[in-house]
C-alpha positions as CSV (number, residue, x, y, z in Angstrom):
1,Q,-2.7,12.5,-27.0
2,A,-4.6,14.4,-25.2
3,P,-3.6,18.2,-25.3
4,P,-1.9,19.7,-21.6
5,E,-5.3,22.2,-21.3
6,V,-7.2,19.2,-21.9
7,R,-4.5,16.7,-19.6
8,A,-4.9,18.9,-16.7
9,V,-9.2,19.6,-16.7
10,L,-9.2,16.0,-16.2
11,R,-6.4,15.1,-13.6
12,Q,-8.6,18.2,-11.9
13,Q,-11.6,16.2,-12.3
14,M,-10.0,12.5,-11.0
15,D,-8.0,14.4,-8.2
16,Q,-12.0,15.2,-6.9
17,Y,-13.3,11.6,-7.9
18,E,-9.7,10.5,-5.6
19,E,-11.6,12.5,-2.9
20,A,-15.0,11.1,-3.2
21,W,-14.0,8.1,-3.7
22,V,-12.0,7.0,-0.2
23,D,-15.9,8.0,0.9
24,E,-18.1,6.5,-1.6
25,S,-19.8,3.2,-1.2
26,I,-17.9,0.4,-2.8
27,P,-19.9,-3.3,-3.9
28,A,-16.3,-5.0,-3.4
29,L,-16.5,-3.7,-0.4
30,G,-19.7,-5.3,0.7
31,G,-21.4,-1.7,0.2
32,A,-18.6,-0.2,2.8
33,T,-16.4,2.7,2.2
34,P,-12.8,2.3,1.8
35,R,-12.3,4.2,4.9
36,E,-14.8,2.4,6.7
37,A,-13.2,-1.0,5.2
38,L,-9.7,-0.4,7.0
39,D,-11.4,0.8,10.0
40,D,-13.3,-2.6,9.8
41,P,-11.0,-5.7,10.5
42,T,-13.3,-7.8,8.7
43,R,-13.6,-5.5,5.5
44,R,-9.6,-4.5,6.3
45,D,-7.8,-7.1,3.3
46,D,-10.6,-6.7,1.1
47,L,-9.8,-2.8,0.6
48,F,-5.8,-4.4,0.0
49,R,-6.8,-6.6,-2.5
50,L,-8.9,-4.1,-3.9
51,L,-5.9,-1.6,-4.1
52,D,-3.4,-4.6,-5.1
53,R,-5.9,-5.0,-8.0
54,M,-6.1,-1.5,-9.2
55,E,-2.5,-1.4,-9.1
56,Q,-2.4,-4.2,-11.8
57,M,-4.4,-3.2,-13.9
58,D,-2.4,-0.2,-13.9
59,A,0.6,-1.4,-14.5
60,G,-0.9,-2.6,-18.3
61,R,-2.1,0.6,-19.0
62,S,0.1,3.5,-21.3
63,P,2.1,5.6,-19.2
64,E,-0.6,8.4,-20.5
65,E,-3.7,6.4,-19.3
66,R,-2.0,5.6,-16.1
67,A,-1.2,9.8,-15.8
68,L,-5.3,10.5,-16.0
69,G,-6.9,7.4,-14.1
70,M,-7.3,7.4,-10.4
71,R,-3.6,6.5,-8.6
72,T,-3.7,4.0,-5.9
73,S,-0.8,5.7,-4.4
74,R,-3.0,8.6,-3.5
75,L,-5.8,6.9,-2.5
76,R,-3.4,5.4,-0.6
77,E,-2.3,8.9,0.9
78,L,-6.1,9.6,1.1
79,L,-7.2,6.8,3.3
80,G,-3.7,7.4,6.0
81,L,-2.1,4.2,4.2
82,P,1.6,3.8,3.9
83,A,2.9,3.0,0.1
84,R,2.5,-0.5,-1.8
85,G,5.0,-2.4,0.0
86,E,5.3,-0.9,3.5
87,L,4.0,-3.3,6.4
88,R,2.6,-0.6,9.2
89,L,-0.8,0.4,9.2
90,P,-2.4,3.3,9.9
91,K,-2.5,5.0,13.3
92,P,-6.3,5.0,15.1
């Protein structure tokens, strides 16, 4: 297990990466950014599937790995999406 100060730096870097990720071109989204995919009815389902896959991958990781990795719950929050399982869409 990494020392607390190392974990804090890694978490801070991952927080910044999560904030940038929602505006980066993602090949799995046909080159669209997650924000663009959310606004595009032809890409929105791709975004939801990608987030779901990321959550499934997290389920197989250790608690420490999950704590220091990308958090799909935060990505959903940054995109204005509800928590997984909620049916409402973000307001335009």
